[in-house]
ChimeraX commands (.cxc) that place a marker at each C-alpha (Angstrom):
marker #1 position -3.16,-39.33,23.33 radius 0.5
marker #1 position -4.76,-41.94,25.55 radius 0.5
marker #1 position -4.62,-41.70,29.18 radius 0.5
marker #1 position -1.64,-42.41,31.24 radius 0.5
marker #1 position -1.37,-46.13,31.92 radius 0.5
marker #1 position 0.78,-47.37,34.61 radius 0.5
marker #1 position 2.73,-43.90,35.19 radius 0.5
marker #1 position 4.40,-44.16,32.42 radius 0.5
marker #1 position 2.49,-40.96,30.90 radius 0.5
marker #1 position 0.74,-39.99,28.01 radius 0.5
marker #1 position 0.90,-42.81,24.89 radius 0.5
marker #1 position 0.36,-41.98,21.20 radius 0.5
marker #1 position -2.26,-43.55,19.39 radius 0.5
marker #1 position -0.16,-43.53,16.15 radius 0.5
marker #1 position 0.86,-46.86,14.94 radius 0.5
marker #1 position 4.92,-48.01,15.53 radius 0.5
marker #1 position 4.70,-50.00,12.42 radius 0.5
marker #1 position 7.27,-48.97,9.91 radius 0.5
marker #1 position 5.03,-50.68,7.12 radius 0.5
marker #1 position 2.14,-47.78,8.09 radius 0.5
marker #1 position 4.62,-44.68,7.60 radius 0.5
marker #1 position 6.17,-45.98,4.31 radius 0.5
marker #1 position 2.46,-46.81,2.91 radius 0.5
marker #1 position 1.64,-43.35,4.43 radius 0.5
marker #1 position 4.63,-41.53,2.72 radius 0.5
marker #1 position 4.29,-43.48,-0.79 radius 0.5
marker #1 position 0.06,-42.29,-0.48 radius 0.5
marker #1 position 1.17,-38.58,-0.04 radius 0.5
marker #1 position 3.90,-38.67,-2.56 radius 0.5
marker #1 position 1.96,-40.34,-5.26 radius 0.5
marker #1 position -1.22,-38.02,-4.74 radius 0.5
marker #1 position 1.00,-34.85,-4.96 radius 0.5
marker #1 position 3.56,-35.58,-7.72 radius 0.5
marker #1 position 0.89,-35.09,-10.48 radius 0.5
marker #1 position -0.25,-31.60,-8.79 radius 0.5
marker #1 position 3.61,-30.33,-8.28 radius 0.5
marker #1 position 4.41,-31.35,-11.94 radius 0.5
marker #1 position 1.62,-29.19,-13.23 radius 0.5
marker #1 position 2.39,-26.58,-11.11 radius 0.5
marker #1 position 5.84,-26.57,-12.23 radius 0.5
marker #1 position 5.24,-26.95,-15.84 radius 0.5
marker #1 position 2.78,-24.32,-16.06 radius 0.5
marker #1 position 4.81,-20.65,-17.00 radius 0.5
marker #1 position 3.48,-18.32,-14.46 radius 0.5
marker #1 position 2.42,-14.45,-16.46 radius 0.5
marker #1 position 4.85,-12.87,-14.04 radius 0.5
marker #1 position 8.11,-14.82,-15.00 radius 0.5
marker #1 position 9.12,-12.55,-17.70 radius 0.5
marker #1 position 8.00,-9.82,-15.76 radius 0.5
marker #1 position 10.63,-10.94,-12.97 radius 0.5
marker #1 position 13.11,-11.41,-15.39 radius 0.5
marker #1 position 12.36,-7.81,-17.06 radius 0.5
marker #1 position 12.31,-6.38,-13.80 radius 0.5
marker #1 position 15.96,-4.70,-13.62 radius 0.5
marker #1 position 15.51,-3.57,-17.00 radius 0.5
marker #1 position 12.40,-2.22,-16.56 radius 0.5
marker #1 position 13.11,-0.33,-13.18 radius 0.5
marker #1 position 16.15,1.11,-14.82 radius 0.5
marker #1 position 14.04,2.40,-17.52 radius 0.5
marker #1 position 11.69,3.94,-15.07 radius 0.5
marker #1 position 14.46,5.66,-13.21 radius 0.5
marker #1 position 15.80,7.02,-16.71 radius 0.5
marker #1 position 12.37,8.50,-17.45 radius 0.5
marker #1 position 11.92,10.31,-14.03 radius 0.5
marker #1 position 15.04,11.98,-14.69 radius 0.5
marker #1 position 14.56,12.96,-17.97 radius 0.5
marker #1 position 11.65,13.98,-17.06 radius 0.5
marker #1 position 12.85,16.42,-14.09 radius 0.5
marker #1 position 15.57,17.86,-16.66 radius 0.5
marker #1 position 13.17,18.65,-19.31 radius 0.5
marker #1 position 11.03,20.80,-16.90 radius 0.5
marker #1 position 10.42,24.51,-17.76 radius 0.5
marker #1 position 11.87,26.73,-14.96 radius 0.5
marker #1 position 9.97,27.95,-12.24 radius 0.5
marker #1 position 9.20,31.78,-12.18 radius 0.5
marker #1 position 10.22,33.02,-8.85 radius 0.5
marker #1 position 7.25,33.88,-6.44 radius 0.5
marker #1 position 6.91,37.78,-5.41 radius 0.5
marker #1 position 7.31,38.20,-1.45 radius 0.5
marker #1 position 3.98,39.84,-1.56 radius 0.5
marker #1 position 1.59,37.03,-3.00 radius 0.5
marker #1 position -1.03,36.18,-1.29 radius 0.5
marker #1 position -2.11,32.23,-1.07 radius 0.5
marker #1 position -4.81,32.87,-3.36 radius 0.5
marker #1 position -2.14,34.37,-5.90 radius 0.5
marker #1 position 0.46,31.93,-5.26 radius 0.5
marker #1 position -1.89,29.03,-6.09 radius 0.5
marker #1 position -3.29,30.88,-8.68 radius 0.5
marker #1 position -7.03,30.43,-7.17 radius 0.5
marker #1 position -9.41,33.24,-6.76 radius 0.5
marker #1 position -12.73,31.99,-5.02 radius 0.5
marker #1 position -15.85,33.48,-5.38 radius 0.5
marker #1 position -17.10,33.14,-1.44 radius 0.5
marker #1 position -16.25,36.43,0.15 radius 0.5
marker #1 position -15.37,34.20,3.29 radius 0.5
marker #1 position -13.17,31.99,1.54 radius 0.5
marker #1 position -11.65,35.13,-0.01 radius 0.5
marker #1 position -10.90,36.77,3.45 radius 0.5
marker #1 position -9.26,33.70,5.26 radius 0.5
marker #1 position -7.17,32.89,1.90 radius 0.5
marker #1 position -6.09,36.54,1.84 radius 0.5
marker #1 position -5.78,37.19,5.74 radius 0.5
marker #1 position -2.54,37.96,7.33 radius 0.5
marker #1 position -2.87,35.55,10.11 radius 0.5
marker #1 position -5.08,32.68,10.94 radius 0.5
marker #1 position -9.00,33.02,10.73 radius 0.5
marker #1 position -11.25,32.85,13.50 radius 0.5
marker #1 position -13.28,30.22,13.95 radius 0.5
marker #1 position -16.15,32.35,13.43 radius 0.5
marker #1 position -14.95,32.99,10.39 radius 0.5
marker #1 position -14.46,29.69,9.36 radius 0.5
marker #1 position -17.79,28.79,10.20 radius 0.5
marker #1 position -19.10,31.74,8.27 radius 0.5
marker #1 position -21.15,32.90,11.76 radius 0.5
marker #1 position -21.89,36.58,12.60 radius 0.5
marker #1 position -20.20,37.27,15.54 radius 0.5
marker #1 position -22.08,40.43,16.49 radius 0.5
marker #1 position -26.26,41.17,16.13 radius 0.5
marker #1 position -28.68,38.31,15.71 radius 0.5
marker #1 position -27.39,34.81,15.18 radius 0.5
marker #1 position -28.61,32.82,12.51 radius 0.5
marker link #1:1,2 radius 0.2
marker link #1:2,3 radius 0.2
marker link #1:3,4 radius 0.2
marker link #1:4,5 radius 0.2
marker link #1:5,6 radius 0.2
marker link #1:6,7 radius 0.2
marker link #1:7,8 radius 0.2
marker link #1:8,9 radius 0.2
marker link #1:9,10 radius 0.2
marker link #1:10,11 radius 0.2
marker link #1:11,12 radius 0.2
marker link #1:12,13 radius 0.2
marker link #1:13,14 radius 0.2
marker link #1:14,15 radius 0.2
marker link #1:15,16 radius 0.2
marker link #1:16,17 radius 0.2
marker link #1:17,18 radius 0.2
marker link #1:18,19 radius 0.2
marker link #1:19,20 radius 0.2
marker link #1:20,21 radius 0.2
marker link #1:21,22 radius 0.2
marker link #1:22,23 radius 0.2
marker link #1:23,24 radius 0.2
marker link #1:24,25 radius 0.2
marker link #1:25,26 radius 0.2
marker link #1:26,27 radius 0.2
marker link #1:27,28 radius 0.2
marker link #1:28,29 radius 0.2
marker link #1:29,30 radius 0.2
marker link #1:30,31 radius 0.2
marker link #1:31,32 radius 0.2
marker link #1:32,33 radius 0.2
marker link #1:33,34 radius 0.2
marker link #1:34,35 radius 0.2
marker link #1:35,36 radius 0.2
marker link #1:36,37 radius 0.2
marker link #1:37,38 radius 0.2
marker link #1:38,39 radius 0.2
marker link #1:39,40 radius 0.2
marker link #1:40,41 radius 0.2
marker link #1:41,42 radius 0.2
marker link #1:42,43 radius 0.2
marker link #1:43,44 radius 0.2
marker link #1:44,45 radius 0.2
marker link #1:45,46 radius 0.2
marker link #1:46,47 radius 0.2
marker link #1:47,48 radius 0.2
marker link #1:48,49 radius 0.2
marker link #1:49,50 radius 0.2
marker link #1:50,51 radius 0.2
marker link #1:51,52 radius 0.2
marker link #1:52,53 radius 0.2
marker link #1:53,54 radius 0.2
marker link #1:54,55 radius 0.2
marker link #1:55,56 radius 0.2
marker link #1:56,57 radius 0.2
marker link #1:57,58 radius 0.2
marker link #1:58,59 radius 0.2
marker link #1:59,60 radius 0.2
marker link #1:60,61 radius 0.2
marker link #1:61,62 radius 0.2
marker link #1:62,63 radius 0.2
marker link #1:63,64 radius 0.2
marker link #1:64,65 radius 0.2
marker link #1:65,66 radius 0.2
marker link #1:66,67 radius 0.2
marker link #1:67,68 radius 0.2
marker link #1:68,69 radius 0.2
marker link #1:69,70 radius 0.2
marker link #1:70,71 radius 0.2
marker link #1:71,72 radius 0.2
marker link #1:72,73 radius 0.2
marker link #1:73,74 radius 0.2
marker link #1:74,75 radius 0.2
marker link #1:75,76 radius 0.2
marker link #1:76,77 radius 0.2
marker link #1:77,78 radius 0.2
marker link #1:78,79 radius 0.2
marker link #1:79,80 radius 0.2
marker link #1:80,81 radius 0.2
marker link #1:81,82 radius 0.2
marker link #1:82,83 radius 0.2
marker link #1:83,84 radius 0.2
marker link #1:84,85 radius 0.2
marker link #1:85,86 radius 0.2
marker link #1:86,87 radius 0.2
marker link #1:87,88 radius 0.2
marker link #1:88,89 radius 0.2
marker link #1:89,90 radius 0.2
marker link #1:90,91 radius 0.2
marker link #1:91,92 radius 0.2
marker link #1:92,93 radius 0.2
marker link #1:93,94 radius 0.2
marker link #1:94,95 radius 0.2
marker link #1:95,96 radius 0.2
marker link #1:96,97 radius 0.2
marker link #1:97,98 radius 0.2
marker link #1:98,99 radius 0.2
marker link #1:99,100 radius 0.2
marker link #1:100,101 radius 0.2
marker link #1:101,102 radius 0.2
marker link #1:102,103 radius 0.2
marker link #1:103,104 radius 0.2
marker link #1:104,105 radius 0.2
marker link #1:105,106 radius 0.2
marker link #1:106,107 radius 0.2
marker link #1:107,108 radius 0.2
marker link #1:108,109 radius 0.2
marker link #1:109,110 radius 0.2
marker link #1:110,111 radius 0.2
marker link #1:111,112 radius 0.2
marker link #1:112,113 radius 0.2
marker link #1:113,114 radius 0.2
marker link #1:114,115 radius 0.2
marker link #1:115,116 radius 0.2
marker link #1:116,117 radius 0.2
marker link #1:117,118 radius 0.2
marker link #1:118,119 radius 0.2
marker link #1:119,120 radius 0.2
marker link #1:120,121 radius 0.2
view
């Protein structure tokens, strides 16, 4: 854009000649045609996957349904099981054992492993 002349506003620096625009369109088309043909003719690896996607999705859904149908039944959990017994997890750490087998939430001191009475570490 150029500065305003005689109050007509901003003027464009692009040419108004139609031959310029025709030559520009021809140059762009001539340069892009071979590249576009090469991209169009190349078979993409995902095109086969795209064609088979409905079949693959159906097979995956059938596999999930079959896996759920063939699962062994779960044994009912006893009501008096502790968290450690429910998950078949028995920690060797006495603090972890007391936290997992407690009836209520543990105190912060128990989580941090701090002594609550006497000398602090």
